[in-house]
N, C-alpha and C positions, 0 to 999 in steps of 0.2 A: 727609661731613657727617653721615650717619646714625649712624656709630659714636660720634663725639664727643657728639652730641646724646643718644644712648642712655646713654652713660657719665655725662653730666651729670644725666640723669633719675634714674638709679640712685643717684647720689650724694645727690640731694635727697630721694628717697623712703626712703633709709636713715636720715635724720635726722628724728625726729618733730617737732621744733620748726620745721624748715623746711617740713615738710608742712603743719603747722597754719597757718603764716603764709600759705603759698601758697593753701591751701583757703579760709581765712578772708577773705583779700583778694578771692579769686575770687567767693565767695558775696556779699559786700557789693557788689562791682562789678557782678555780674549783676543783683542786686536794684535797684541804682541805674539800670542800663541799662533794666531792665524798666519802671520808673516813668517814665523819660524816653520810652521807645518808645510807651507808652500814655497819655501826657500826664496821668499821675496826679500827685498831690501829690509833691513832691520827696522822694525817699527819704533822701538825706543830710541835708536840712533837718529831716525828721521825726526822724531819728536824733539830730541835734544838739539838737533841742527836748527829746527824752526825757532826754538826759544832763543838760541844764540844769535841767529842771523836776522830773524824778524820777530822781535820780542812780543809785540802786541798780538800778532797772528798766532805765535807759538803759545802764549798764555791762554788765549781763547780756545785753541786746540786742546790744551791740557784741561782747562776748567769746565768746558761745556758738559762733559759726561758727569761732572759733579753738580753743576748748577741746575741742569734740567730736572733731575730727580729731586733735588732740594726744593725747587719751586713747586713741582707737582705734589710732592708729599706734604708740603706745608699747606697748600691750598686744600688738599683733601682732608687734612687733619682739622683745618678750620671749619670746613663745611660739616664734617662729622660732629664736631663739638657744638656747632650752632644747631644742628638737627636734634642732637640729644637734649640740649637745653630747652628747645621749643617743646619737645615731646614730654620732658619731665615737668615743665611748667604747667602744662594743660591740666594735669590732675589736681595739684594743690590750688591753682587759681580758681578752679570751678568748685572747690570744696567749700561748703558753708561753714565748716569749723575754722577756728583760728589755727594757722600753721606758721611755725617759726623754724629757722635753722640758725643755730648759734655756733660760733667757733669756741675754742677752749678758753678764751678770755671772756666769754659771755657776750661778745659782740654779735649783733644780728646780721647774718649774711643774707638772709632772705625772709620776707614775710609775704603772705598771700593777700588777695584782695579783701578777704573777710577781716583781716587785721587792720588794713588801711581804712575800711569802712567803719570799723569799731572805733578807731581813733578819731575819725571825723565826727561820728555821732556823739562822742563824749567830749568833743572840743579839745582834743589833745593834738600835739604836733608829732610828726613822724619820729623826731628825736627822742620822744618819750616812750618808744615802743617797748623797751625792756621793763618799764614801770608796770606794764600789764602782768608781768610774770611774778611768781612767788619770790619772797624776800631771799630765800636761800638758793636761788637759781645758780649763782656763780659757783658756790660750793658743790652743788649737785652736778653741774656740768663738768667741773674738774674731776669729780669722782667717776663719772660715767664714761668719759672720753676713752675710746679704745676698747670698751667692753661690749658685751651683748646683753645689757641689762635694760630693764624698764622700771620707771618710778612714776608714781602718781602724786600730785599735789593739788591743793586748792588755794585760791587767792580771792580775798574779799576786795573788790574794786568799787569804791564808792558804795552804791546800793546794789551791786551785783555780786554774784558768786560765780567764779570761773574755775572750772576743773581742768587740770592739765595732765597729759601723759608725756613723760620724757623717754625717748627711745634712742639708744646709742647702738652703733654697729662697729665691730672690731676694725674694719677696713676704712672707717671714716674718721677724720680728725674734727668731727663736729657732732652736734646732738640735734635730733629732730624733735620738735615739740608740737603736739596738737592740743587744742583747748576748745572748750565749749561753755556757753553760758547756761548754767543749770539753775539760775535764780528762780524761774517759774516753777520748776519741779520742787525746789526746796520750800518755796512759799506754799505750794500745794500741800507738802508734807506737814508744815507747821499748822496750816489751816485745818487739816484733818485732825491733828492732835487736839486743837482747841475745840472743834465741833464735837469730838467724842465725849468730852466732859459734860456736854449738854444732852447727850442722847444715850444715857446709861441703860435705858430699857432695851436698846438695840445692840448693846456692845457685845454680848456673848456671841451672837451669830456673826456679826460683822468682824469681830476680832478673829474668829476662826477663818473667815474668808480672807482677811488681810494677811494672816499668818501664812496662808497657802497661796498667796498672790504670785502669779506667774505672768510676766508681761507678754510672753509669747502666746498665752492662752486667755488673755484678758478679754472678757466679753462684758461690755458695759451694760447691756440690757439684762443679762443675768443678775448683775449686782442690783439694778433697779428692782427686778422682780423679787429678789430675796428680801430687800429692804421693805418694799411695800407689802409683801405678803405678811411679814412680821407685824406690821402696823394693823392690818385688817383682821388678824386672828390671834393677836398676842394674848395669851391666857393670864399674863401678869399685869394687865392694864387695871387702872383704878376704877372706881365705881361707875363712872359714866360710860356711855356707849362709845364704841369705836366707830370710825367712818364705815359706811357700807359700800362706798365707792371712792376710789382715788383716781383722778384723771392726771396723767403725766403728759405735759406738753413741752415739746422741744422747739425752740424758735428757729424758723427757716430764713433763708436769705430774703424772701419776699415779705418778711415780717409776719407771716402766718405761723400758727403753731401746729405741729404734727402731734396729734393726740393718741394716747394709748390708755385704755380703760382697764382698771383692776377692780374686781368686786367680789364680795362674799356670796357663796352659794352653799348654804348649810354650814358645814365645818371646813369647807374647802375654799380656796381662792382661785378665781378664774381670771385669766388674762384674755381680754378681747383680741382676737386675731386680726380683725379688720380695723386698721387705723384710719383716722380721718383728719382733715385739716380744718382749723378754725381761723377764718379770715378776720382781721381787725374790723370793727364796725365804725363807720364814719358818724353814725348817729349816737344812740345811747351805747355806752361801753359794754363789752361783753364781760362776763365774770372773770375771765382769764386776764383781762386788761386792768381790772380794779386793783390787783395786788402788785402792780409794777413799781410803784414808788414805796409802798409800805404794806405790811401784812393787812389783809382786809377780811372781815367776817360779817355775816349777816344772818338774821333769822326772820323769816317772812312775817311772823305775827308781830314783831316789834319794829319792822322796817318802815312802816308808814305807807307801804305799797300794797296795792291789791294783789291778789294771787296771780292774776293775768300779767300785770306789770312786772311782778317779781320774776315770772318765768321768762320774760323777754330778755332778762340779763344773760340768759344762757343760749348758746348756739343751738339752732334747731336739731343738729345731729346729736348733740349731747342730750337734749330733752327726749329725742326719739328713743335713745338707748336706755336712759335712766328713768324717765317718767317725771312727774312733778317733783320739784326740789324746793325744800322749805328751810333747810339749814346747811350752810356751807362756809368754808374758809378758803382763802386763796393767797398765794404769794408767788412772786416771780423773782428769781435770783439770776440776773444777767440774761441767760438764754434758756433757763429751765423754769417751768411753772408747774405748780401743783394745785389742784382743787380737791379738797376733801369734802365729801357730801355725807351728811349724817341723816339718820332716819328720824328718830324722835328726840334726839338730844339737842338741847339749846346750846349753841356754840358760844363760848366766852373767850376772854383774852388769853387764858391759859392754853386753850385748844389752838388759838391762832399762833401763839408763840411757839408751841411745839411743832406746828406745821411749818413755821418759818425756819426753825432749826433743821427740820427734816429737809426742807427745800434746799437750804444752804449745803447740807450734807450731800444731797443728790448732785447739786452743782459742783461740789468738790470732786465727786466721783467723775463727773464729766470732764473737769479740768485735768484730773489725773489721766483719764482716758486720752484726752487730747495730747498731753505730754508724752504718754506712752506711744501714741501714734506718730507724733513728730520725731521722737527719738528713734523709733523703728524706721521711719522713712529716711532719716539722716543716715542711719546705719546701713540700710539697703542701698542708698545712693552711693555711699562710700565704697561698699563692696562692688557694686556695678562699675563704678569709675575705675577702681583698681583692676578689675577684670578686663575692662576695655583698654586700659593702659598696657596691659600685658600682650594684648592682641595687636598693638599699634604697628609692630614691625613684622607681624606674621601675615601670611596670605589670608587667614581667616578674617571675616568681618565680625562686627558685633553680633550679627544674627546667629553666628555659630554658637556663641556662648548662651544666647537666649534659647536656642533650640535645645541645647543639651540640658538646660534647666527644665524645660517642658518634658523631654524624654524621661529624665530622672524622676520627676514627680509622678508621671504616668506609671512608670514601672513600680515605684514604691506603693502607689495606691493599688495597683493590680496584685501586688504581693500581700496586700492586706495589712501593711504596716500602719502604725498609729498616726493620727493627724499631725502630731508635733514633728515626727520624723519626716513626713511628707512635706511639711512646711519648710523645715530646715534644709532639706536636700534641694528644695526648689530654688533657694538663693545661694546655696553652697556649691552646686554643681558647676556654676560658671567660673569658679576659681580653680578649676582643675589644671589649667596651664599658666597660672599666674607666675610661675618660676621662669617662664620664657622671657620675662622682662630683662633677665640677665643673660640671655643668649644673644650672640651677635646677630644683627639683622642679615648679614651676608649668609649666615648659615640657615636662618629661617627662610630666606627667599631663594636659596640656591636652586636652580632649575634641574640640576642633575643629581645623581646619587651622592650621598655624603661620604667623605673619607672615614676610615675607622676613628681617626682623632675627632672629627666633627661629630660623629655618632656619639662618642663618649661625652663630648661637651653638651650635646643636645639632651642626653639622658640625665644630666645633672639638674635639669629644670624641675624634676620631682622633689629632690632634696631642697633645692633653693626655694621652691614654692612653699614647702612646709616651714622653712625658716622665716620667710616673709610673713606668713600668717601668725607665727608666734604661738603664745600660750593662752590667748583670750578664749574663755569658755564658749562664747557664742560662735567662735570660729573653729571649734574642735572638729566638727564634721568636714568643714572645708579643708582643714589641714590634712585630715585622713585621705580625702579625695585627691588633693594635690600630690601627696606623697605616694599613694598606692594605686592610682588609676591605671598605671601601666603594668602592674603585677598581673599574672595570669593564673587561672585556677589550677592549672597543671604544674605550676612552679617554674615556668620558663620566662617569666617577666622580669622586670627590674623596678626599683633598685636593689631589692633584697631577695629576689626569687622566692617570695612568699607563695604559699599554695593554700587552696581550700578556704576554710573558715578563718585562717590566720589573716587573710586579707579583709579589711573592714568592709562591712556590707555596703556602705554608701559607695565605696570605691568600686566594688563589683557591679553595682547598678550603673554608675556613671561610665564604666568601661564599655558596656554594651551601647549606650547612647552615643558616646564619643566615636566609637568605631563606625557605627551606622552612619553618623553624619559625615565622617571623613570619606566614606565610600560614596556618599551621595554628591559630595562637593567636587567641582572641577579644580584640579591643581595643575601647576605648570608641567608636572611629570605624569599626569593621568587625566583621563576624561571623567566627566560626571557619570555616575551609574544610576540606573533606574531603581525604583524601590524594589522591584522584583529581583534585580541582580544583587542588590545589597542584602536583601532577605536571604537569598540563596547562599551567598558567601558566609553570612553569619551562622546559618543553620547547617550548612554542609561543608563549608571551607573552600579555599581556593589555592592552597599551597602556602600562602603567607598567613591567612587568618584561618584558625582552626576552632571548631566549636568547643574543643577541650580547653580553650583559653578562658572560657566564660563559666560562671556559676550556672549549673544546670537549671536551678530553680528560676534564676533571673532570665535565662534564655527561654525557658518554657513560658514565662510571663510575657516576654517579648513576642513569642510566636502567637500567643492568644490574642494580642492586640496590635499586631504589627501594622495593620492598615492605618491605625491612628498615628503611627510614626510618620507614615507617608502624608497624612493630613497636616500634621505639624510642620513637616518640611515644606510642603507646598504653600501653606499659609504664611510661613516666615522665611521663605527662601530669599536669597540675595537678589536684588534687582539689578 
């Protein structure tokens, strides 16, 4: 009965006209009841007399109880709508991805700044915005409207490849679309495929690495090391000697190269730990500069240079580590340079071409690394923006979600969990209260105790948060945290009263950090507690918080490093 009544009440109070009728009738009714209760002259008869004898005064007397609430509720509704619009616009406007909102006819109701910038860059007018979308957008929107489905599509736009995700919600009569330009990534993939055909001698090891590629654990330097180690000690090489040293140089912003040296020592390959910088030479060019326009190779005995002049080609740090150099090849591909140094082998055009192929392959790996990093940065930015949007109407500041991230990672590391779990929980923990974006601000900011109805509405943020995060694999842990971080180890939590190991581990970890931070923060209904007080409540309880609410292992981990929680709070506390 409570829920339907509350739903009816919300429906009425969302309509200013209904509010004015209800309040006006109520005021007249109460005044009539008052005159009857105190045996005063009849209120309704007096009202009728005023209308008949003094029509203008009488009508004002009758209408004021209706007009005042109509005016107030209309203004309040307008203010609320404008506030919500501003709040909702902040997230998509700041998002670097393309964001659209289409109605059921396929008309664009909203596009963000990224879309407008994209149109301007490509010389298109705002009226051509729907041309950016896939050809079957109209059919797809019609099919998705009113559902809870997600679809992905790609669109070739001139020389770009755009990837889109269509997302519909049952309560919305529109479809949200997010898109991103994946052209550089696709080009990198094609480039890798072309290069692989020229590096067959390296394909076995690299194929194995690419098949097990994990963007979350991608380490560019490990790929470099694997690739160069194979070159230096490849048992399948042809009759000539392989390089004895390979110098990998990465171009820096100041146009210097940061160098890492790989060399053979017996049957093993050693990676020089101490890296060095090679500054460009204003006089005679360094070896690493000679291959910037095309592949370059040289042998001292046929170069026409004396041994002393030949050595001047190399940076002093390189000479100091390698010794006299008589045979080398070098090539620079954009911002990656390789120098291969041979012992007694005379370098020829085939060696140089193989080095060029290898350099381009290394550069492709760097491009892939850059794309992975950019994609990861965009993903983390979107996650952080969504988490901050959920905090917009709450007392918490953005620092709360950032601190919970740090608490969660620290606990995961203390528990000895694998690095991938620690990395994922570090960005997923901040999404624990994302469902609060659907909780009314009046409830979130209410200074006093919540009513039973308000408590139930507040509790819905766990389920709402899980729905918002959806089924994206990268957000699985965030979804588990959002849904279950209010579950308690003894089964007394919500929304499903899960207990023990039935609660996802990530949610059990975040629960400790979230409660700790809530105890430390000042709220309208409570003061800020010291670290010692918060630690005592978590470990001994205070009537509301009970140690039985938490996973004993997680709580022991907290106790072992609790002072670091205090460090995190103090370093990141709200100013």
